[in-house]
C-alpha positions in Angstrom: -0.2 -0.2 0.0 0.9 3.8 -0.7 -0.2 6.6 0.7 -0.5 8.2 -2.6 -1.5 7.6 -6.2 -5.1 9.0 -7.2 -3.0 11.2 -9.5 -0.8 8.7 -11.2 -1.6 6.8 -14.3 1.1 4.6 -14.1 2.7 1.9 -11.5 5.5 3.2 -10.2 9.2 1.4 -11.7 10.6 -0.9 -9.1 14.1 0.1 -9.5 12.2 3.7 -8.5 10.6 2.0 -5.7 13.8 0.2 -4.4 15.4 3.8 -4.3 13.0 5.5 -3.1 12.2 3.6 -0.1 13.2 3.7 3.8 11.3 1.0 5.4 14.5 -1.1 5.3 15.8 1.5 7.8 12.9 3.2 9.4 11.2 0.2 10.7 13.5 0.9 13.6 10.9 3.5 14.7 7.5 1.5 14.1 7.3 2.0 18.1 7.9 5.7 18.0 5.2 5.5 14.8 2.6 3.9 16.5 3.4 6.3 19.7 2.5 9.2 17.7 -0.4 7.9 15.7 -2.1 6.9 19.1 -1.3 10.2 20.5 -3.0 11.9 17.4 -6.2 10.1 17.1 -6.8 10.6 20.8 -6.4 13.9 20.0 -9.2 13.6 16.8 -11.8 12.5 19.2 -11.3 14.8 21.8 -11.9 17.3 18.9 -14.7 15.6 17.6 -12.8 15.1 14.1 -13.2 11.5 14.4 -16.0 9.4 16.4 -14.7 7.6 20.3 -15.7 4.2 18.1 -13.4 4.9 15.2 -10.7 6.0 18.0 -11.1 3.2 20.0 -11.0 0.8 16.8 -7.4 2.3 16.0 -5.7 2.1 19.2 -6.3 -1.5 19.7 -5.7 -1.7 16.0 -2.6 0.3 16.6 -1.9 -2.0 19.8 -2.1 -5.1 18.3 0.3 -4.2 15.3 3.0 -3.1 17.8 2.3 -6.5 19.6 2.8 -8.9 16.6 5.6 -6.9 15.4 7.5 -7.1 19.6 7.1 -10.7 19.2 8.1 -11.2 15.5 4.8 -13.0 14.1 4.4 -9.4 12.1 7.3 -8.7 9.8 8.4 -6.2 7.3 7.8 -6.6 3.9 9.5 -5.2 0.7 5.7 -3.5 -0.9 5.6 -1.1 1.5 7.3 2.0 1.1 8.3 3.1 4.6 7.4 2.5 8.3 4.1 4.8 8.1 2.3 3.3 5.1 3.8 -0.1 6.6 1.7 0.6 9.7 -1.1 2.5 8.4 -1.9 -0.8 5.6 -1.9 -3.2 8.4 -4.0 -1.5 10.4 -6.9 -0.7 7.7 -6.5 -4.6 6.9 -7.5 -5.1 10.1 -10.3 -2.7 11.4 -11.3 -1.6 7.9 -13.0 1.7 7.6 -11.9 3.2 10.5 -8.5 2.6 9.6 -8.7 5.2 7.0 -9.4 8.1 9.0 -6.4 8.1 11.2 -4.6 10.3 8.5 -6.7 12.6 9.0 -5.2 16.2 9.7 -1.6 14.8 9.4 0.7 14.8 6.7 4.1 12.3 5.7 6.0 15.4 6.5 5.0 16.2 10.3 4.6 12.5 10.9 8.2 11.7 10.2 9.1 14.6 11.3 7.8 13.2 14.7 8.9 9.9 14.4 12.5 11.3 14.0 12.4 13.2 16.8 10.8 11.0 19.1 13.3 8.2 18.4 16.5 11.1 19.0 14.8 12.1 22.0 15.2 8.7 23.3 18.5 8.4 22.1 19.8 11.4 23.6 18.3 10.0 27.2 20.3 6.7 26.5 23.6 8.2 25.6 23.7 10.9 28.6 23.0 7.6 30.5 25.6 5.4 29.0 28.3 8.8 29.5 27.0 8.7 33.0 27.8 5.2 33.8 31.2 5.7 32.2 31.8 8.8 34.5 31.0 7.1 37.7 33.6 4.2 36.6 36.4 7.5 36.1 35.0 9.0 39.7 35.8 5.2 41.2 38.9 5.2 39.8 39.9 8.9 40.6 39.3 8.2 44.7 41.3 5.2 43.9 44.3 7.0 42.8 44.6 10.4 44.8 48.1 9.7 45.7 49.4 7.5 42.8 52.0 9.6 40.8 52.7 9.7 37.2 54.2 12.0 34.8 52.1 14.9 33.4 52.7 15.4 29.5 53.0 18.1 26.8 53.6 17.1 23.3 54.6 14.0 24.5 57.1 15.0 26.6 57.3 14.4 30.6 56.4 17.6 31.7 55.5 18.1 35.7 54.3 15.4 38.1 50.7 14.7 38.7 48.4 11.9 39.9 46.3 9.2 37.9 43.1 11.3 39.6 43.8 14.7 38.1 44.7 12.7 35.3 41.6 10.5 34.7 40.1 13.7 36.3 40.3 15.9 32.5 38.2 13.3 30.9 35.7 13.1 33.6 35.3 17.0 32.9 35.1 16.4 29.2 32.4 14.2 29.6 30.2 16.5 31.9 30.3 18.5 29.0 28.9 15.6 27.0 26.7 15.2 29.2 25.8 19.2 29.6 25.4 19.4 25.7 22.8 16.4 25.5 21.1 18.1 28.2 21.2 21.4 26.1 20.2 19.3 22.9 16.9 17.7 24.9 15.6 21.2 25.6 15.8 23.0 22.4 14.4 19.6 20.6 11.6 18.5 22.7 9.0 20.3 20.9 6.0 18.9 18.6 6.1 18.9 14.9 2.7 17.0 14.4 -0.2 19.1 13.1 2.2 21.1 10.8 0.7 18.5 7.9 2.4 18.6 4.9 4.3 22.7 5.1 1.0 25.0 6.2 -0.9 23.0 8.7 -4.3 22.3 8.4 -7.9 23.5 8.2 -8.8 20.8 10.9 -9.3 22.2 14.5 -6.2 20.7 16.2 -5.6 21.1 19.3 -1.5 20.7 19.2 -0.8 22.2 22.7 -2.8 18.6 23.6 -0.7 16.4 21.2 2.2 17.6 22.3 0.9 17.2 26.3 0.1 13.5 25.2 3.8 12.9 23.8 5.6 14.9 26.5 6.9 18.0 24.7 7.2 20.7 25.7 4.7 22.5 23.5 4.7 22.3 19.8 6.7 23.8 17.4 5.9 27.2 15.9 6.2 27.0 12.3 4.6 24.5 9.9 7.3 25.0 7.3 10.3 25.0 9.5 8.6 21.6 11.9 8.8 19.5 8.7 12.2 20.2 7.3 14.0 21.2 10.8 16.7 18.5 11.3 19.0 20.8 13.1 18.1 18.7 16.1 20.2 15.5 14.3 22.8 17.8 13.2 23.5 19.2 16.9 23.0 14.9 18.2 25.6 14.1 15.5 27.9 16.9 16.7 27.3 16.0 20.2 28.2 12.4 19.8 31.4 13.1 17.2 32.7 15.4 20.5 32.0 11.9 22.8 33.4 10.0 20.1 36.6 12.3 19.8 37.2 12.1 23.8 36.9 8.7 23.8 39.2 8.2 20.9 42.0 10.6 23.0 41.7 8.4 26.3 41.7 5.2 24.0 45.1 6.8 22.2 46.8 7.4 26.1 45.3 3.9 26.9 47.0 2.2 23.7 50.5 4.2 24.7 50.4 3.2 28.2 49.5 -0.3 27.2 53.5 -0.7 25.3 56.1 -2.2 26.7 58.1 0.7 26.5 55.6 2.9 29.0 53.7 -0.2 31.0 51.9 2.3 32.9 48.7 -0.2 32.1 47.4 -3.6 31.4 44.5 -4.1 29.8 42.4 -7.4 30.7 42.4 -10.0 28.5 38.5 -9.9 28.3 39.5 -6.6 26.2 42.7 -7.4 24.4 43.4 -9.8 21.6 46.4 -11.7 20.6 48.4 -12.4 17.1 48.1 -14.8 14.5 51.6 -15.0 14.1 53.4 -13.9 17.1 52.6 -15.5 20.4 53.8 -13.0 23.0 51.6 -10.2 22.0 48.7 -9.1 23.8 46.9 -6.3 21.6 44.5 -3.4 22.8 42.6 -3.9 19.6 38.9 -2.5 21.5 40.9 0.9 22.5 42.4 0.9 19.2 38.6 0.3 17.4 37.1 3.0 19.7 40.2 5.2 18.4 39.0 4.7 14.7 35.3 4.9 15.0 35.9 8.5 16.0 36.1 8.7 11.8 33.1 7.0 11.3 31.0 9.4 13.3 32.8 12.2 12.1 31.2 11.2 8.5 27.6 11.0 9.7 28.1 14.6 11.2 29.7 16.0 8.1 27.1 13.7 5.3 24.2 15.1 7.4 25.2 19.3 6.9 26.2 18.2 3.3 22.5 17.0 2.7 21.3 19.9 4.6 23.1 22.7 2.9 21.2 23.7 0.3 17.6 22.3 0.9 15.3 25.1 0.3 12.0 24.9 2.4 10.3 23.0 3.3 10.4 19.4 3.0 12.5 17.7 0.2 13.0 14.3 0.0 16.8 14.7 0.9 15.9 14.8 4.5 15.4 11.2 4.5 19.2 11.0 4.1 19.0 11.8 8.0 18.4 8.6 9.0 20.5 5.8 8.0 23.9 7.6 9.3 22.3 8.7 12.1 21.2 5.4 13.5 24.7 4.1 12.8 26.7 6.6 14.7 23.9 6.2 17.7 24.7 2.8 17.4 28.7 3.0 17.2 28.9 5.5 20.2 26.4 3.6 22.2 28.8 0.3 21.6 32.2 2.5 22.4 30.5 3.9 25.5 29.6 0.5 26.9 33.2 -1.6 25.7 35.5 1.6 27.1 33.9 1.6 30.4 34.4 -2.1 30.6 37.8 -2.0 29.7 38.5 1.2 32.2 36.8 -0.8 34.6 39.1 -3.7 34.7 42.1 -2.3 33.8 45.1 -2.7 36.0 47.4 0.6 36.4 51.0 -0.2 37.4 51.5 2.3 40.0 55.3 2.0 40.9 56.1 2.2 37.1 54.0 5.5 36.6 56.1 7.1 40.0 59.3 5.5 38.8 58.6 7.4 34.9 57.9 10.4 36.5 61.0 10.4 38.9 63.4 9.5 35.6 61.3 12.7 33.0 62.8 15.8 35.4 59.3 16.7 36.3 60.3 18.4 39.1 63.0 20.4 37.3 60.6 23.2 37.7 59.9 23.0 41.5 63.7 23.0 41.5 63.9 25.9 39.6 61.0 27.7 42.3 63.4 26.5 44.8 66.2 28.9 43.9 63.5 31.7 43.1 62.2 31.4 46.6 65.8 31.7 47.7 66.1 35.3 46.1 67.5 33.6 42.7 65.6 35.6 39.4 63.5 33.1 37.7 65.2 33.5 34.5 68.7 32.8 36.0 67.0 29.9 37.8 65.6 28.4 34.8 68.7 28.9 33.4 70.9 26.9 36.1 68.4 24.2 36.0 68.9 23.6 32.4 72.6 22.9 33.1 71.7 20.4 35.7 69.2 18.7 33.7 72.1 18.6 31.2 74.6 17.2 34.4 72.0 14.6 35.4 71.8 13.3 31.6 75.1 12.6 30.9 75.8 11.2 34.6 72.3 9.3 33.9 71.0 10.4 37.2 67.4 12.0 38.5 67.7 15.6 39.8 66.7 13.7 43.4 69.4 11.4 43.3 72.3 14.7 43.4 74.7 14.6 46.2 74.5 18.0 47.9 78.1 18.5 46.5 77.0 18.9 42.7 74.0 20.3 43.8 76.0 22.9 45.0 78.5 23.3 42.3 75.8 23.7 40.2 74.8 26.6 42.4 75.6 27.6 45.8 72.1 28.4 46.8 71.5 24.9 47.2 71.1 23.3 50.7 70.0 20.3 52.2 66.2 21.5 51.7 66.5 20.7 48.4 65.7 17.1 48.3 62.4 17.4 49.6 61.5 20.4 48.1 62.2 17.9 44.7 60.1 15.2 45.9 57.4 13.8 43.8 55.3 14.0 47.2 56.3 17.9 47.8 56.0 18.7 44.1 52.3 17.3 43.9 51.0 18.4 47.4 52.0 22.2 47.4 50.0 22.2 44.3 46.7 22.7 45.7 45.0 25.3 44.0 41.1 24.1 42.9 42.4 22.4 39.6 45.6 21.1 40.1 46.4 17.4 41.7 47.3 18.3 45.2 45.3 15.9 47.3 43.4 18.5 49.2 42.1 20.6 45.7 41.3 17.0 44.1 39.3 16.0 47.0 37.4 18.9 47.0 36.9 18.4 43.2 36.3 14.4 43.6 33.1 15.8 46.3 32.1 18.2 43.4 32.2 15.7 40.9 30.1 13.3 42.8 27.7 16.0 43.4 27.6 16.2 39.3 26.7 13.0 39.0 23.4 13.0 41.1 22.6 15.2 38.1 20.1 13.3 35.9 
């Protein structure tokens, strides 16, 4: 069954049908289509546009169709163009004439706009929940590693000592921003397009506010032309998904580096690793690598949708059908990455002693040695040069700064005294950094508490 045809004298070419159809992918939101139809017919009856008897018959018929789809009794077949014609055809077959009245006062244009918005709205909530679960695991790991020392990096070079809690906290902030974006998106998108018709509304006395309330929208959309052609929320969703994928990719990159033999900071659990078909010693971080790789796939969906929408005049055009497949794929991809990454993080082993040893060997306390000189009256620019010479000396002697003897310290600068050893210890270097946002324990305890409060948000 097609929802059109009276004006045509020829059957649609089969190749055209195959190219035009969307049931193969929009069947995914059969629930949303039926949900919208239930709300629509309930409103039609309230307004006296259809009878109560027809409403009840339609509601019962829609309920049966949904149950049969979910049980597998009713299968999607190729003769239907889209999910809308599929549901309506089966409804008419089941309840007869009353089923033909369901489409009163609406178009496929506002129907598909509603279905896509309902579907994306539900996915926003689910992605938010998965992101929150990852943040809960991050916070747990932060609390466990407030005193796990490691090198902080810039340009992939060891820079200053931090804690693992501080490092993980950076990703907590990224994912928190992602959740804020999902919340903002939900607030913007949660308005109902149903009742906009094809582009210019309808002469039927619809109660769009009532329909919107039945579907838990904040209210109806305010311009029917925009309502049927708006896919900003899809682009926004793909943008947020791209940012989540980018954050997961950055985190994965670090885990891949840390997992290498050269670093040895972590060991990924066997359940999230794979081996080599030829090299028996290998244990590869394939899950982290795949998560990293999936980011490009999600970016592709965003760029594709932006490109599709950039030249479309008002109002609805068939190009907009391209909003679905890549969006569905991006949603599935990010949800899978979030779930897998959370599982990998929850089972990963952090080698604390290796991290601390790496921090000691990388001159990460050089800045603190310079600060020591400044506090003893040396101008910072001179202190910077003195510590640069000290680092060169340490490299030549294969020593860490804290391994130098007092004679060696004073040969470099007579300002050094015995308290230099405490000043450049990793513990001191970290603990003195207690401004909010820094890795010091007092600062981190406050941040952890704030993070815990953030997780109470929906």
